[in-house]
N, C-alpha and C positions, 0 to 999 in steps of 0.2 A: 741952181742948175747953170746960172749964168758963169759962173766962175769956173766950174769944171765941163761945162758943156762940151767941148772940142775934146775931151778926153772921157767922154761917156758914150755907153752903147745907146742905140735908138731905143726908145720905149717898145716894150712888148705888150699887146693886149691880150689879156688872158680872161676869157669869160667877160668882155665888155669892161674891163678894169685895167688901166694902164700901169704898168709894172716898170721899175727901174733897178736894174742891178748897181749894187751899191761901189763907188768908187775909191772912197776911203772912210775911215771911223771918225774923224777928228768932229766933222759937223756934227754927227749923231751925238758925241759926247758932250757937245757945247749944249745941244739942247736938252740931254738928260737933265744937265747941270742947271740950265735956266726953268726947265718945267719943275725941277725938285724945289725950285725957289728957296735956296740955300740961304741962312743967314751967317753973317760972319762968325758967329759963336758955333756954327754946324761945322765949318773948316777944320781939317783938310777934307775935302769930297775927293774919294778915290774912284775911278772908273776904269775898268779894264774888260778887254774881251778878246777871244780868237775868232777871227771872222776871214773870209774869203772876199776880197775885194777884185774888182775888175776894171780894167781900164783901156780904152780903145788908142793903144799906142800904135802908131805908124810902123812899118817894117824895119825903116831906118833909124827909128829912136830904139829900139829894143836893144839891150846890153846886159847879158848875164843876168843877174839878180837885182841889178839896179834898176832897170826898165823893163817891166815884163807885162804882159796883158792879164795875168790872172796870178794872185799869191795870196796863201792864208798866212797872216801874220797875227802876232800876239800885239796887242798896242793898249797903252794905258794913258791916261791924264789925270793929273793930281791938281785940284784947285786948292789953293793955299793962300793964307794971309802973308804978308811980308815976313814976319817973324816966325813963321814956320818954314820958310824956304830950305834953311839949311838943315834943319833935322830931318825934313822928308827928303832931301837929296841925299843925305847919309845912310838913310833907311834904304833907300833904292839901290846906293851904291852896295851897303851890306849884302842886300839880298842878291844882287848881281854877283858879286865875288864868292857868294855862297854857292850860287848854280854852278859858277865856272869850276868850283873846287869838286863837285858833284863828279864833273868829268874829267877831273885829275889835272886841271890847268893851274899851274902854281901862279901865285899872285899873294901881293901884300897891302895890307890897306895903309894908305898915306894919314898922316895926321896925328 
């Protein structure tokens, strides 16, 4: 909370339990990875989710979709060994290009 405290909404008391709305997915994904206690041979580890996140942006900071107070996003993190970076990147790129194709966007893969 120290890192994001100025962008988080105040805690809510619900039945005597303090609750916070989630400002971003990254810290949670890092915790899931750490809790999983992944070993090098378990990599790559892929974590993805669709989630609504909330940030207490000031009115002067709001700007279209770049700075908003609430957004539902699809977010993913891939934990890899150095020798897996290229193949994982290419797999993600292929998936993105395939999805663009579904919506009729013309593209070509470089490489």
